[in-house]
MARLUMBA-318307 format. One record per residue: residue in three letters; z, y, x of N, C-alpha, C in turn. Coordinates in steps of 0.2 Angstrom, whole numbers, plus 5000, padded with zeros to 4 digits. Each point is the difference from the previous one (the first is absolute). Last residue first. Example, Ala and Ser with C-alpha at 12.3 -4.5 7.8 and 13.67 -1.06 7.14 Angstrom:
! residues 2
SER503549895064500150065004500350054996ALA500049725002500050064996500050065004
***
This chain:
! residues 458
UNK487550384916500049954994500150044994UNK498950075025500650004996499949964994UNK499049985027499950024993500650014996UNK499849955024499349994998499950024993UNK501850055022499950004992499350004999UNK501249905022499650054998500049994992UNK501749925023499749994994499550064998UNK501549875022499650064998499649984993UNK502249915013499649984995499650064997UNK501549985020500250044994499649994994UNK499949885022499650065000500250054994UNK501249795005499850035006499750065000UNK501849914982499349995001499850045006UNK502649924999499550054996499349985002UNK502849935001499449975001499450044996UNK502650085011499649984994499349975002UNK501950105013500249944997499649974995UNK498950165017500750005000500249934997UNK497849994998500250075000500750004999UNK498049795005500750035000500050085000UNK498049844990500350025006500750034999UNK497749864987500750025000500350025007UNK497350024993500549945002500750044999UNK497250034994500650035000500549945001UNK497250055006500649964998500750045000UNK497650124995500449985005500649954998UNK498250114987500149935000500449985006UNK500050244984499649965006500249935000UNK500850144983499550055003499649975005UNK501049884978500250015007499550055003UNK500450034974499749955004500350015007UNK500550074972500150015007499749945004UNK500250144975499649945003500150025008UNK501650084978499650025006499749935003UNK501650014981499650064999499550025006UNK501649814998499850014993499550064999UNK501249955021499549954998499750004994UNK501850155006499350015004499549954998UNK502149984990499850074998499350015004UNK501349805004499750004993499650074999UNK501249985020499449965000499750004993UNK502050115002499550045004499449965000UNK501849904989499850064997499450045004UNK501249805009499649994994499750064997UNK501450035018499449975003499649984993UNK502150094996499550055003499449975002UNK501749864992499850054995499450045002UNK501249885016499549954996499750044995UNK501750115012499449995004499549964996UNK502150034990499650065000499449995004UNK501549835000499750014993499650065000UNK501249955020499449954999499750014993UNK501850125014499550034996499549954998UNK501949945013500250034995499550034995UNK499849785017499850074999500350034994UNK501349805009499450014997499850074999UNK502049895010499650045004499350014996UNK501749844993500350074999499650055004UNK498649804995500750005001500250074998UNK497549995008500449974995500750005002UNK497250105004500649975003500449964994UNK497950104996500550055001500749985003UNK498049864996499850065003500550055001UNK499949744994500650055002499750065003UNK499649754987499650065000500550055001UNK500849795001499349985002499650075000UNK502349994994500049985007499349985002UNK500550074977500250065005500149985007UNK498349854984500750025000500150065005UNK497849944984500349995007500750035000UNK498149904982500550055000500449985007UNK497349964992500649975002500650065000UNK497750034993500049934999500749975002UNK499450235002500049994993500149924999UNK499950095021500650034997500049994993UNK498149945013500549965002500750024997UNK497950134998500149954995500649955001UNK499150175015500550024996500249954995UNK498850005024500049964994500550024995UNK498850035026500350044995499949974993UNK500249865024499650034995500450044995UNK501049885018499650065003499550034995UNK501349794996500450065000499750065002UNK499549764991499550055002500350075001UNK501749874987499449975003499450065001UNK502750014998499450044998499449975003UNK502049885001500250054995499450044998UNK499949845017500249964995500250054994UNK499250095020499549974997500249964994UNK501150225011500149935000499549974996UNK500450245005499449965002500149935001UNK501850164994499450014995499449975002UNK501949985014500149964994499550024994UNK499850115021499949935001500249964994UNK500350245000499349985001499949925000UNK502250095000499750014994499349985000UNK502149915014499350035001499750014993UNK502750005008499549974996499350035001UNK502149985017499650054997499549964996UNK502549995016499549964996499650054997UNK501849985022499650044996499549974996UNK502649935011499249995000499750054995UNK502449995004499650045004499349985001UNK501649814993500250074998499650045006UNK498949774996500750025003500050084998UNK498749794987499950065005500650035001UNK498849754990500650045002499950065004UNK498449864981500150015007500750045001UNK499049944979500349945003500150015008UNK499250174985499549955000500349945004UNK501650175005499450024996499549955001UNK502850065005499449955000499550034995UNK502050125017499749994994499549945000UNK502150165014499649945000499849994993UNK500550255002500449935002499549955000UNK499250214997500750035001500449945002UNK497250055002500649954997500650025002UNK497850154996500449985006500649964997UNK497450074991500749994998500449975006UNK497650174996500349945004500850004997UNK498050104985500550025005500349945003UNK497749944991500650034997500450035006UNK497349965002500649975000500650044997UNK497750085002499949925000500649965000UNK499350244987500349985006500049925001UNK498750084983500150075003500449995007UNK498549804990500650034998500150065005UNK497849864993500350045006500650044998UNK499449834985499549985006500250045006UNK501250034979500149945004499649995006UNK499950194986500650005004500249935003UNK498150034986499950055005500650005005UNK500149874980499649975005499850055006UNK501250084982500449945003499649975006UNK498950154986500550045004500449955004UNK498549914984499750035005500450045005UNK501049914980499849945005499650035006UNK500650154983500649985003499849945005UNK498350084986500250055005500649985004UNK499449864983499549995005500150055005UNK501450014980500149945005499549995006UNK501050234987499449965000500149945005UNK501650184997500149944997499449955000UNK500050245006500349965005500249934998UNK498950154985499649985006500449965005UNK501250094982499649954998499549975005UNK501350195005500449945000499649944997UNK499050215000500149985007500449935000UNK498550084978500750015003500149975007UNK497550074992500549954998500750025003UNK497650114997500750035001500549954998UNK497849914991500150065004500750025000UNK499549734998499850064997500150075004UNK500549765004500550034997499850074997UNK498649855013500149974993500650044997UNK499350045022499650044995500149974993UNK501049905019500350064999499650044994UNK499249795006500649994998500450074998UNK497949995011499949984993500750004997UNK499950045023499750064996500049984992UNK500449825015500650055000499850064996UNK498349855005500549974995500650044999UNK498550075016499750014993500549974995UNK500549975023500150074998499750014993UNK499749795010500750014998500150084998UNK497949945007500249964994500750014998UNK499250105021499850034994500149974993UNK501050005025500049954995499850034994UNK500350135019499749945003499949944995UNK501150204994499350025001499649945003UNK502349974996499750014994499250025001UNK501649985018499849944997499650004994UNK500750205011499549965004499949944997UNK501550144990499450024999499549965004UNK502249955003499849984993499350034999UNK501150055020499849935000499749984993UNK501050215002499350005004499849935000UNK502150044990499450024996499350005004UNK502049945011499949954995499450024995UNK500850165016499749945003499849954995UNK501350184992499350025002499649945003UNK502349974996499650004994499350025001UNK501450025018500049934999499649994994UNK500550225007499549975004499949934998UNK501850114988499350045000499549965003UNK502449944999499749994993499350045000UNK501649985019499949944998499549994994UNK500750215010499749965005499849934997UNK501150154986499350035002499749965005UNK502249944993499549994995499350035001UNK501750045016499949935000499549984994UNK500850225002499549995005499849935001UNK501750064984499350034998499549985005UNK502249945004499749964995499350034998UNK501450135015499849945003499649954995UNK500950204991499450015004499849945004UNK501949984986499450024996499450015005UNK502149975010499849944997499350014996UNK501150195008499749965006499849944997UNK501150134985499450035002499649965005UNK501749864985500150065004499350035002UNK500749854978499749995007500150075003UNK501849924981499350025001499749995007UNK502249894986499850045005499250005000UNK501649884985499850074998499850045006UNK500649764999500650045001499850074999UNK498349834999500649984995500650045001UNK497850135007500249935001500649994995UNK498050184996500650005003500249925000UNK497850194996500249945000500750005003UNK498550194997500449984994500449945001UNK498450075016500550055000500549994995UNK498149865001500549995006500550055000UNK498350034984500449944999500549985005UNK498550185004500450024995500549944998UNK498349965016500550045002500550024995UNK498149884993500549965003500550045004UNK498850094978499849985006500649975004UNK499950104978499949935000499849975007UNK501450244997499549964995500049935001UNK501350265006500149925001499549974994UNK500550245002499449975003500049935001UNK501850124991499550004995499349985003UNK502050045013500049934997499450004994UNK500550145022499750024994499949934996UNK501050015021500250064998499750024993UNK499549805011500750004999500250064997UNK497849975006500149964994500850004999UNK499250125019499750034994500249964993UNK500649925022500450064998499750034993UNK498849825010500649984997500550054998UNK497950055010499949974993500749984997UNK500050095022499850054995499949974993UNK500349855018500650034998499950064995UNK498149895009500449954995500650044998UNK498850115016499750004993500349964995UNK500749995023500250064997499750014993UNK499549815012500750004997500250064998UNK497949995011500049964994500750004996UNK499850105021499750044995499949974993UNK500949885019500550054998499750054994UNK498749835011500549974995500450054998UNK498550075015499649994994500549964995UNK500850055022499950064996499649994993UNK500449825016500750024997499950074996UNK498049905010500349954996500750034996UNK498850125018499650004994500449964994UNK500949995022500150064997499650014993UNK499749815013500650004997500250064997UNK497949985010500049954995500750004997UNK499150235010500249945003500149954994UNK499550234996499449965001500249935004UNK501750174994499749974994499349965001UNK501950015020499750054996499649974994UNK501349875015499650055005499650054996UNK502049804997499750064996499750055005UNK500549725001500250075003499650054997UNK500049745000500450044995500350065003UNK498949825012499550054997500350044995UNK501249815010499850055005499550064998UNK500649824984500550055002499950055006UNK498249894982500349985007500550055002UNK498850044980500649964999500249975007UNK498050144995500650034997500649975002UNK497949925008500150065003500750044997UNK499249804990500349985007500150075004UNK498950014979500749984999500449995007UNK497650034999500450074998500849985000UNK498649815002500050055006500450064999UNK499749854982500549975005500050055006UNK499550114976499649965005500549975006UNK500650144980499649944998499749965005UNK501450224999500449945000499649944998UNK499150235002500349995006500449935000UNK498850064980499549995006500449995006UNK501350064982499749934999499549985006UNK500850234998500649955002499749935000UNK498650164992500050015008500649955002UNK499750024977499449975003500050005008UNK501750124988500149924999499449975003UNK499950235000500549985005500149924999UNK498650104985499750015006500549975006UNK500750014977499549955001499750005007UNK501550174993500349945001499549945002UNK499250214994500350015006500449935002UNK498950024979499549995006500350015007UNK501350024980499849935000499550005007UNK500750214993500649965003499849935001UNK498450144990500150025007500649965003UNK498649894980500350065001500250015007UNK499949764986499550055001500550075002UNK500949794993499549975005499550065001UNK502849954990499450045001499549965004UNK502249914995499850034993499450055001UNK501249855017500350074999499850034993UNK499549775007500650025003500350064998UNK497949924991500649964998500650025003UNK498150115006500150014993500649964998UNK499349975022500350064999500150024993UNK498949805005500750005002500350065000UNK497750004994500449964995500850005002UNK498450105015500150044994500449964995UNK499449885018500450055002500250054995UNK498449834996500749975000500550055003UNK497750064998500249994994500849975000UNK498850045020500150064997500349994993UNK499549825013500550035003500150074996UNK498249874994500649974998500650035003UNK497950085007500150014993500649974997UNK499449955022500250075000500150024993UNK499349785004500750015002500250075000UNK497749934995500549984994500750025003UNK498050145009500449945002500549994994UNK497550124996500750015002500349935002UNK497550134990500349955003500750025003UNK498050074980500650025004500349945004UNK498250004983499849995007500550035004UNK500450094977499549945001499850015007UNK502450114995499350014998499549945002UNK502950084996499449965003499450024997UNK502250084993499650045005499449965003UNK501749904985499550054996499650045005UNK501849855007499349974999499550054997UNK502350065002499749995007499349984999UNK501250024980499950075003499749995007UNK500749804989499450034996499850075004UNK502049895007499449975002499450034997UNK502050094993499950015007499449975003UNK500749944978499850075000499850025008UNK501049794996499350004997499750075001UNK502349975006499649965005499250014998UNK501750094985499950045006499549975005UNK500749884981499650054998499850055006UNK501649825003499349984999499550054999UNK502550005002499650035006499349994999UNK501749914985499950084999499650035006UNK500749775001499550014995499850074999UNK501949945013499349995004499450014995UNK502250024991499950055005499349995003UNK500849844985499750054997499950065005UNK500549785012500050014993499650064998UNK500850025025499949944996500050024992UNK500450145021499449955002499949944995UNK501850184999499350035000499449965001UNK502449915002499750024993499450045000UNK501149925021499649954996499850034993UNK501550105018499350015001499649964995UNK502449975002499950074999499250024999UNK500749785007500150014992499950074999UNK499849955022499449974996500150014993UNK501850065015499450055000499449974996UNK501949865002500250064996499450055000UNK499849805013500049994993500250064996UNK500050025023499449994998499949994992UNK502150015010499750075000499349994998UNK501349815003500250034994499650075000UNK498849855017500649994996500150044994UNK498450115018500249934999500649994996UNK497850195007500749984998500149934999UNK497950125006500449995006500749994998UNK498350054984499749945004500549985006UNK500450194985500249944997499849945005UNK500650245010499449964997500249944997UNK501250175014500249994993499449974996UNK500050085023500549955000500249984993UNK497450075007500750035000500649954999UNK497449995003500350004993500750035000UNK498749985021499550024994500450024994UNK501249915018499750075002499650024995UNK500849784998500550054999499850075001UNK498549825004500150014993500650054999UNK499449935022499650054997500150024993UNK502049875012499350015002499750064996UNK502249884999500050055006499350025001UNK500549854983500650045000499950065005UNK498549804993499850074999500650055001UNK500149765001499550025005499850075000UNK501649914984500249995007499550025005UNK500149994975500050065003500150005008UNK500149824982499350025001499950075004UNK501849784997500050075001499350025001UNK501349784987499550035005500150085000UNK501349854986500049965006499550035005UNK500350114978500749975002500049965007UNK498050114993500550044999500749975002UNK498149834993499950075003500650044998UNK499449764994500650025004500050075003UNK498249924987500649984996500650025004UNK497950035010500150054995500649994996UNK499449845017500250065003500150054994UNK499349794993500649995004500350075002UNK497849994992500550004995500749995002UNK498249985015500150074998500550014994UNK499549785008500350045005500150074998UNK498749874986500749985000500450035005UNK497750045000500350034994500849984999UNK498650035024500149954995500450024994UNK499450105022499450014995500149944995UNK501450145021500049954995499550014995UNK500950075027499650024994500049944996UNK501750095020499849944997499650024993UNK500550125025499950014993499849944997UNK501450095024499549964997500050014992UNK500650225012500349935000499549954997UNK499150225012500349984994500349935001UNK498750115017500450064998500449984993UNK497849875005500350045005500450054997UNK499649784987499650065001500450045005UNK499849754989500450035005499650065003UNK500149824977499650045004500550035005UNK499949774984500450055004499550045004UNK499949844976499850015007500450065003UNK499349854976500550035003499950005007UNK498449914985500350054996500650035003UNK498149885016500249994993500450064997UNK498849975022500749985000500349994993UNK497650055006500349965005500749984999UNK498950144984499549955002500349955005UNK501250204996500149954994499549945001UNK499750175016500749975000500149954995UNK498050135000500049965006500749965000UNK499850174984499649944998500049955006UNK501150205004500449964995499649944998UNK498850155013500649975004500449964996UNK498350134990499749955004500649965003UNK500750194990499849954995499749945003UNK500650195014500649974997499849944995UNK499050145021499749964995500549964996UNK500650175016499350024999499649954995UNK502549995005499850074999499250014998UNK500949795006500450024994499850074998UNK499249915021499749974994500350024993UNK501050085020499450034999499649974994UNK502149905005500150074998499350034999UNK500049805011500249994993500150074996UNK499750005023499449984997500149994993UNK501950045013499550065000499449984996UNK501649835004500150044994499650075000UNK498949775010500650045002500150054994UNK499049774992499850065004500650045002UNK500049814985500349995007499750065004UNK500549964972499550015005500450005007UNK501349864983499650064999499550015006UNK502249834987499450015005499650064998UNK502649994992499349974998499550015006UNK502650015007499650034996499349974998UNK501749945016499949964994499750044995UNK500650085022499449965000499949954994UNK501950165002499450034999499449955000UNK502349904993499850055006499350024999UNK502449874986499350025000499850055007UNK501949864990499950005007499350035001UNK501650064978499649945003499950025007UNK501650074976499850015007499649945003UNK499950014974500550015005499850025007UNK498650054977500249945004500650025004UNK498550084977500350035006500449935003UNK497750054984500649965001500350025006
***
């Protein structure tokens, strides 16, 4: 609900932690999920954090409040405000969908949407399954590995196949190596601080953090440009990959995307669609090996389809769907949505917020409401078979006009990778060391990568 001008001031914001902003920031970086639990336990489902270097952040873990925000999204909120001059622009470029607002965001999203929905997404299913089978086929009995490493290998090959139409060969390996290096540089808060603190943005050669950053990005963009030029100059090479579809897309005025737009959107898709999915898969394997009865029930459901089932039929299995939903509920890949900057005075959950207030739905906190998810810390896929949750109660991919563009592809990939491996390999944890969620840049990852061992083949 939009309201008129008020006499609102900052001390009318919801209550929240009283620690100094530096201490709140340290808690947010080092123990994000425990800190959210502490805050909701003490202050309820709407509270204010004050992190050093940021405006006050009003976090919301109430489905009605989240519905209010998602419903008014785009028209009354700016989700790019905190990123306009920050690291996001340096990583993804000026033409990234994530950093666009208003009509430009709507236009670009419409251009990018077709490859990520409907029949186009279904067409990627076979590639996902084939890549997974090829990676896993090299495993041997008693071989140990980190689930996160394997998941990253699979998801990087998948995103390259989906984006460019290839996942093997010299060209692929060159690009894969550069992208892996790029993602490593931009995944750690410490490494990011060396790159994005303005006083350190000095090119002291290829071995300096800033010099390494700008050179690696330029090499990646050069390879992107070569692919763009090749497809533009040889239309017969246009295929079902996302780059081909983006090259062919035009807006309502017949305008296509420029090369710079294409390159910025490709790096955005790589940054947002590779490591995030890999983290979800790593958590998935952890929960399944920790819960053998659930793993066995899932295997039986997959095997009920017979040998060599159609990948789309696999993706429609109800228990597999519930398992993957529960994976994304318990430890969502990111714990909060993009912050929303109110462009005018607004009412959320009966509270009046002044223009300029920053509100942020808490994905993790709403996923751990005991009234929605009893025994919320327990891995229980059956809850998704027993109840239908709304798009304001289960929000692993955010919502509103900022809902993750690739959510359907990400869910398809998580389902097919898990189904392919669980139905053919017996996996166990390689050790009994505790695994806990920790922050890795903007994502929540398992602390030790989930060490697994292959104990048999099915």
